[in-house]
MIDODO-972464 format. One record per residue (C-alpha): x, y, z; residue number from 1; residue in one letter. Coordinates in steps of 0.05 Angstrom, whole numbers. Example, Ala and Ser with C-alpha at 12.3 -4.5 7.8 and 13.67 -1.06 7.14 Angstrom:
BEGIN
+--------+--------+--------+-----+---+
:      x :      y :      z :   k : r :
+--------+--------+--------+-----+---+
:    246 :    -90 :    156 :   1 : A :
:    273 :    -21 :    143 :   2 : S :
+--------+--------+--------+-----+---+
***
This chain:
BEGIN
+--------+--------+--------+-----+---+
:      x :      y :      z :   k : r :
+--------+--------+--------+-----+---+
:   1907 :   2213 :   2084 :   1 : M :
:   1932 :   2284 :   2089 :   2 : K :
:   1873 :   2304 :   2132 :   3 : L :
:   1907 :   2291 :   2199 :   4 : F :
:   1977 :   2318 :   2181 :   5 : R :
:   1997 :   2374 :   2228 :   6 : G :
:   1943 :   2359 :   2278 :   7 : M :
:   1960 :   2341 :   2350 :   8 : Q :
:   1915 :   2280 :   2347 :   9 : R :
:   1880 :   2240 :   2293 :  10 : S :
:   1807 :   2230 :   2310 :  11 : D :
:   1790 :   2169 :   2269 :  12 : Y :
:   1728 :   2159 :   2313 :  13 : Q :
:   1693 :   2219 :   2282 :  14 : D :
:   1714 :   2197 :   2212 :  15 : V :
:   1690 :   2126 :   2222 :  16 : L :
:   1624 :   2150 :   2252 :  17 : R :
:   1612 :   2194 :   2191 :  18 : A :
:   1630 :   2137 :   2144 :  19 : L :
:   1583 :   2091 :   2182 :  20 : G :
:   1526 :   2139 :   2169 :  21 : Y :
:   1544 :   2140 :   2094 :  22 : F :
:   1547 :   2063 :   2093 :  23 : I :
:   1481 :   2056 :   2130 :  24 : D :
:   1448 :   2109 :   2087 :  25 : D :
:   1466 :   2070 :   2024 :  26 : H :
:   1450 :   2001 :   2054 :  27 : G :
:   1520 :   1973 :   2040 :  28 : Y :
:   1544 :   1907 :   2068 :  29 : T :
:   1612 :   1873 :   2063 :  30 : D :
:   1646 :   1940 :   2067 :  31 : V :
:   1720 :   1952 :   2053 :  32 : R :
:   1756 :   2016 :   2073 :  33 : I :
:   1827 :   2029 :   2049 :  34 : M :
:   1868 :   2090 :   2068 :  35 : E :
:   1909 :   2122 :   2012 :  36 : T :
:   1948 :   2187 :   2003 :  37 : E :
:   1888 :   2216 :   1968 :  38 : D :
:   1836 :   2198 :   2021 :  39 : G :
:   1797 :   2134 :   2032 :  40 : L :
:   1773 :   2083 :   1982 :  41 : V :
:   1707 :   2054 :   2005 :  42 : L :
:   1674 :   1994 :   1973 :  43 : Q :
:   1606 :   1968 :   1993 :  44 : G :
:   1564 :   1911 :   1968 :  45 : R :
:   1495 :   1928 :   1942 :  46 : V :
:   1450 :   1871 :   1963 :  47 : A :
:   1397 :   1878 :   1910 :  48 : E :
:   1446 :   1874 :   1852 :  49 : R :
:   1448 :   1801 :   1830 :  50 : R :
:   1439 :   1805 :   1754 :  51 : S :
:   1493 :   1777 :   1710 :  52 : L :
:   1541 :   1832 :   1688 :  53 : G :
:   1518 :   1880 :   1742 :  54 : E :
:   1572 :   1902 :   1791 :  55 : A :
:   1555 :   1881 :   1862 :  56 : S :
:   1601 :   1933 :   1894 :  57 : Y :
:   1600 :   2008 :   1892 :  58 : D :
:   1669 :   2040 :   1898 :  59 : T :
:   1684 :   2111 :   1920 :  60 : F :
:   1746 :   2153 :   1929 :  61 : L :
:   1728 :   2196 :   1989 :  62 : I :
:   1777 :   2254 :   1990 :  63 : T :
:   1800 :   2293 :   2051 :  64 : D :
:   1752 :   2349 :   2032 :  65 : E :
:   1695 :   2298 :   2027 :  66 : D :
:   1713 :   2272 :   2096 :  67 : I :
:   1714 :   2342 :   2126 :  68 : K :
:   1645 :   2354 :   2098 :  69 : T :
:   1619 :   2286 :   2123 :  70 : M :
:   1647 :   2298 :   2193 :  71 : V :
:   1619 :   2369 :   2195 :  72 : R :
:   1551 :   2344 :   2173 :  73 : D :
:   1553 :   2289 :   2226 :  74 : A :
:   1568 :   2340 :   2281 :  75 : F :
:   1512 :   2384 :   2256 :  76 : M :
:   1462 :   2326 :   2256 :  77 : R :
:   1479 :   2315 :   2330 :  78 : R :
:   1472 :   2390 :   2345 :  79 : G :
:   1546 :   2398 :   2361 :  80 : Q :
:   1598 :   2447 :   2338 :  81 : K :
:   1640 :   2416 :   2282 :  82 : P :
:   1716 :   2410 :   2291 :  83 : P :
:   1761 :   2462 :   2258 :  84 : A :
:   1811 :   2435 :   2209 :  85 : Y :
:   1874 :   2475 :   2195 :  86 : S :
:   1902 :   2477 :   2125 :  87 : E :
+--------+--------+--------+-----+---+
***
């Protein structure tokens, strides 16, 4: 991920907390998170999908911009000032 380049510290805790909200909001289980140069690939199993031919996993590429938005929204839900990301 390019998100943390140039920062003094990488705060994965905030990113994982925001991803956890996304995962809970969608009701995913058996979650996989893979970090790539382009962001994060997140896969989550959808419990109610059991029909033949129906994909049981949703897959997302969550870009650095998506992560910034998710973290900002998470801070705002908690009534806190969001972190500032430098470009």
